[in-house]
N, C-alpha and C positions, 0 to 999 in steps of 0.2 A: 504494500500500500504506500503510495508516494504522495507527498504534499509539498508543493513549492520547493522542489529541489532536495528535500530531505526524505529519507526512506524510513518508514515505520516497519519494524520487524515484529509482526504479530503472529504468535503461534496459534495452531488450531486448537490447542488445549489451554485452559486457564493456568496461569502461574500465580502462586500465592506469595504474600509477604510473610516473612518469618522474623521473629525476634531472637537474636543470638546473645547469650550471656557473655559479659566481659570476663567473668571468672568461671569457676566450676558451676555446672548446672546444665540443664537441658534446654534446647531451643523449643519454641512453641509458636504455632501459627497465629498471625494477627488478622488474617482474612480467610474467608471460606465462602467463595461465591463463584460466579461464572465469568469473572473479569480477568483478563490477562494484565498483570501488574508489571509496569515497566520501571517505576522508580517511586520512592517514598521518603517522607521525612516526618520525624516526631514534631509535634507542636510543643511550645515551651512547658506546657503542663505535664509532659511526659506520659500522657495517657492517650491522647488522640493522635491520629496520623493523617497526613495529606498524601495522596498518591496519584500518579498518572496511570491510567489503565484504559483498556478498550474492551467492550463487550463484543461478542461475535457479530461480525457484519457491520461494526461501527468503527469510527475513528477514535483516537485517544482523546481523553478529557481529564480534568482534575476532579478528584473525589475527596470527601472528608469521611473518616470513620471514627466514631466516638469510642468504640471498644471492639474487641474481637467478636463479641456477641451481637453487635448492632449492625444493621445493613448500611452500606455506604450511601452517601448522598452526593450527587453531582454538584460541583461548584461552578463549573464552566460548561460551555457547549462543546461541540466536536470540531470547533474551528481553531484550536490551538496549534502551535508549532512546538514540538518538543523532541529533542534528540537525546536519548537516554545515555549515549556515550559521551556527550559533551555538556549538556545543560544541567543546571541544578533546579530544584524546586525552590523558588525564591520567596521566602517568607519575611515579613516585617519582624522586628525584634520582639514585639508583643504577641506575635502569632495571630494577629487579627486580619492581615491582608496578604495577598499573594499576587506577585507580578508575573505576567505571562506574555510571551510573544504570540501573535495571532497570524492567521493565514493571510489577512489583508495587509500585512506588514506593519500594523500598529502594535503598540504595547498597552495592555490594559491591566488595571489593578482590581482584583476580585475580593470582596469581603468574605472571609472564611465562614462566617455564621449566617450567610444569606444576604441577598440584596443585589442591586444592580452594579455591574462593573463600571469603572470610570476610565476614560481614555487618558493616557499620559500625553500631554500636549507637546507637539514639536518633535516627536520621536517616530521615525519611519524606518523600517528595515533593520532594526536593531534587536539585540537579545538582552534581556535583563540578567544581571550578574548578582546583585545584592542590594538590599535596603541598607542605608546608613542610619545611625541613631537619630539624625536630624530629619529622618523620613524622606531624604532625597534618595534617588535610585541610581545605581551604576549600570550602564549599558555599554554594549560594544557590537561591532559588526562581526558576527560569527564567521570564521574562516579567514578573516583579514590578517595579514602579516606585514608589519607588526600589528599587534592588537591594540588599537587606540580605545581606551576605556574612558567614558565620559560620565560626569555626574550631572544628573538632571533634577531640577527642582520640580516636584510633583504638582505644585500649585500653578506655577507660572510657565513651566517648560524651559526656563533658562538653563543653558548648558555650559559647563566649564570642564576643561581637561582634568583628568584624575591621574592616570598612569598610562605610559606606553610600554607594553611588553614586547621587547625586541631582542630575543636571543639570537645567537649566531645563525646566519641564514643558510650556510652550505648544507644541503640535504634536508632542510626543514620543510615539512609539508603540513604542519598543523600546530596551533597553539590552543590547546584545550584538553581537558576542562580547566576552567579558571574558578578558584574559590577565594572568597574574601571574608574576613572576620567581621563581626558586627561593628567593631570600631572603625571600619573602613580605613585601617592603617596596615594591618597585616594581611598578607595574601600569599597564595601559592598557585602554581599552574604547571601543566605538563607541556613540554615542547617535544613533539614527535618528529623523529628523523628517519629518513630512508636513504642512506648514502648509496651512490652508484659509482661505476667506473666508466670513463669515456675511452674508447679504443679508436686508434687511427689506423686505417688499412690503406696501404699503397701497393702499386704494381698490378692492380686488377686490370684485366682487358675485357 
């Protein structure tokens, strides 16, 4: 299933979200439904989870699940863009909002507990990275090299440069995923390389 240049890998069987202990103990399922789960994050309360998933015959969307026993509730429509190999589920520090890239190239902010999403003004064709504590949003052009990350004021749409991630270019084919701490100071990213060899052949007739 393809959407605006990105490929969704949706299996024919549902995949479930599991909680793994940090120390000794057994894992346990967090979900038990017919949804194929692609990615998930805990909310700050440590009880609820937000995940990206797709029901059979449908495109991915965001869901909220209050507990392993409760049914998931859709937060978004099926018009989101999400690459599970690169994108993060971008939650505000209080866990009340979620920022998502959309198929129409906009970025929207969804209230976790229900309500209408709002458009992030002045942002087109960009992918959200993280909310900052002042409730601004970091965004970038996915696939760009270097990765120019911009801070956007969610109220006015005013944009200002944040960081340029520019690792050595030789053999570089991707800068992702990118992860930013809530203070919007510390960050980490992966630079993917695929070096090759160029051969020169002479004397051919």
